[in-house]
C-alpha positions as CSV (number, residue, x, y, z in Angstrom):
1,M,-47.8,-45.4,1.4
2,R,-45.2,-43.9,0.0
3,L,-42.7,-46.2,-1.8
4,T,-38.9,-44.9,-0.8
5,F,-36.1,-46.7,0.5
6,N,-34.5,-44.7,3.3
7,K,-31.4,-44.8,4.8
8,H,-32.9,-46.3,8.3
9,E,-33.8,-49.5,6.0
10,K,-30.9,-50.2,4.3
11,L,-28.7,-53.1,6.2
12,K,-25.2,-51.5,6.4
13,S,-23.8,-53.0,9.6
14,Q,-21.2,-55.8,9.1
15,K,-22.0,-57.6,12.3
16,A,-25.5,-57.8,11.1
17,I,-24.7,-59.2,7.9
18,E,-22.2,-62.0,9.4
19,Q,-24.6,-63.0,11.5
20,L,-27.8,-62.9,8.6
21,F,-25.4,-65.0,7.0
22,A,-24.4,-67.4,10.1
23,E,-27.9,-68.0,11.6
24,G,-30.8,-67.0,8.3
25,Q,-32.8,-69.0,6.6
26,S,-33.5,-68.5,2.6
27,V,-35.9,-68.1,0.0
28,S,-35.6,-68.6,-3.8
29,A,-36.6,-67.6,-7.5
30,Y,-33.9,-67.8,-9.6
31,P,-32.4,-66.0,-10.3
32,L,-32.8,-63.9,-6.9
33,R,-32.5,-65.4,-3.4
34,L,-33.2,-63.8,-0.2
35,V,-31.4,-64.4,3.0
36,Y,-33.6,-63.0,6.4
37,K,-33.5,-63.5,9.7
38,K,-35.8,-62.1,12.5
39,N,-34.0,-59.1,14.6
40,E,-35.3,-56.5,16.7
41,H,-34.4,-53.1,15.1
42,G,-37.0,-52.7,12.4
43,L,-37.0,-53.7,9.0
44,K,-33.3,-53.8,7.0
45,V,-32.6,-54.8,3.7
46,G,-29.5,-55.0,1.4
47,V,-29.2,-55.7,-2.3
48,S,-26.2,-57.6,-3.7
49,A,-24.8,-59.0,-6.9
50,S,-21.4,-61.3,-6.9
51,K,-18.1,-60.1,-8.0
52,R,-17.7,-63.4,-9.5
53,N,-20.3,-63.2,-11.6
54,F,-20.1,-59.4,-12.8
55,K,-16.1,-58.7,-13.4
56,K,-17.0,-55.2,-14.6
57,A,-17.9,-52.8,-11.3
58,V,-20.8,-51.2,-14.1
59,D,-22.5,-54.2,-14.5
60,R,-22.6,-55.1,-10.2
61,I,-23.6,-51.7,-10.0
62,R,-26.3,-51.3,-12.5
63,V,-27.6,-55.1,-11.3
64,K,-27.8,-53.5,-7.5
65,R,-29.8,-50.8,-9.0
66,L,-32.4,-53.0,-10.3
67,L,-32.5,-54.7,-7.5
68,R,-32.9,-52.1,-4.7
69,E,-35.7,-50.1,-7.4
70,A,-37.7,-53.4,-7.7
71,Y,-38.0,-53.8,-3.9
72,R,-38.6,-50.1,-3.4
73,L,-41.9,-50.9,-6.0
74,N,-42.8,-53.7,-4.0
75,K,-42.4,-53.4,-0.1
76,S,-45.9,-52.7,0.5
77,M,-46.4,-56.6,0.1
78,L,-44.1,-57.0,3.4
79,I,-45.8,-53.8,5.2
80,D,-49.0,-54.6,4.3
81,H,-48.9,-58.0,6.3
82,K,-47.4,-56.6,9.2
83,I,-43.7,-58.3,8.1
84,D,-41.1,-56.1,10.5
85,N,-38.0,-56.6,12.7
86,Y,-36.2,-58.6,9.8
87,T,-33.0,-58.4,8.2
88,L,-33.1,-59.3,4.6
89,M,-30.1,-59.4,2.0
90,I,-31.3,-60.0,-1.7
91,L,-28.6,-61.9,-4.1
92,Y,-28.5,-62.0,-7.7
93,I,-27.1,-65.4,-8.8
94,S,-27.1,-65.5,-12.3
95,K,-24.7,-64.4,-14.4
96,E,-26.8,-62.4,-16.8
97,I,-27.4,-58.7,-16.9
98,P,-31.3,-58.9,-15.9
99,D,-33.8,-56.1,-17.1
100,F,-36.0,-54.4,-14.9
101,K,-39.7,-56.7,-15.9
102,L,-37.5,-59.6,-15.1
103,V,-36.6,-58.7,-12.0
104,D,-39.6,-57.2,-10.8
105,T,-41.7,-60.6,-11.4
106,K,-38.9,-62.5,-9.4
107,M,-38.9,-60.1,-6.9
108,K,-43.0,-60.2,-6.2
109,K,-42.4,-63.7,-6.6
110,L,-39.4,-64.0,-3.9
111,L,-41.6,-61.7,-1.6
112,S,-44.5,-63.9,-1.8
113,K,-42.8,-66.9,-1.0
114,L,-41.0,-64.8,2.1
115,K,-45.0,-63.9,3.4
116,D,-45.6,-67.7,3.2
117,Q,-42.8,-69.2,4.9
118,L,-42.8,-66.5,8.0
119,P,-45.3,-67.2,10.7
120,N,-48.3,-64.9,11.1
């Protein structure tokens, strides 16, 4: 299996994002929070870092790059358990800029919590 994060996997639709936050459920592993909702279009994932917590754009972009990379490396956890047809948004909710090791371990914990919450 190739560990990629292609264009068709990215959550871009504003309508889908609004619906996700209105109707979705969430799971947390501080400093990460994941909002998820069942859909019909395959696995779609988005990442976000708040402008309130990171005033400088370079800091927000750095955090989002770390989130995308951690997801890309660990998405096999979802695929192995046949978790598809979900819309996911991964939020970074702390105010400190993290290192990759922290983000990676918390991403694993977050995805395993998601696996446990979803019906099989």
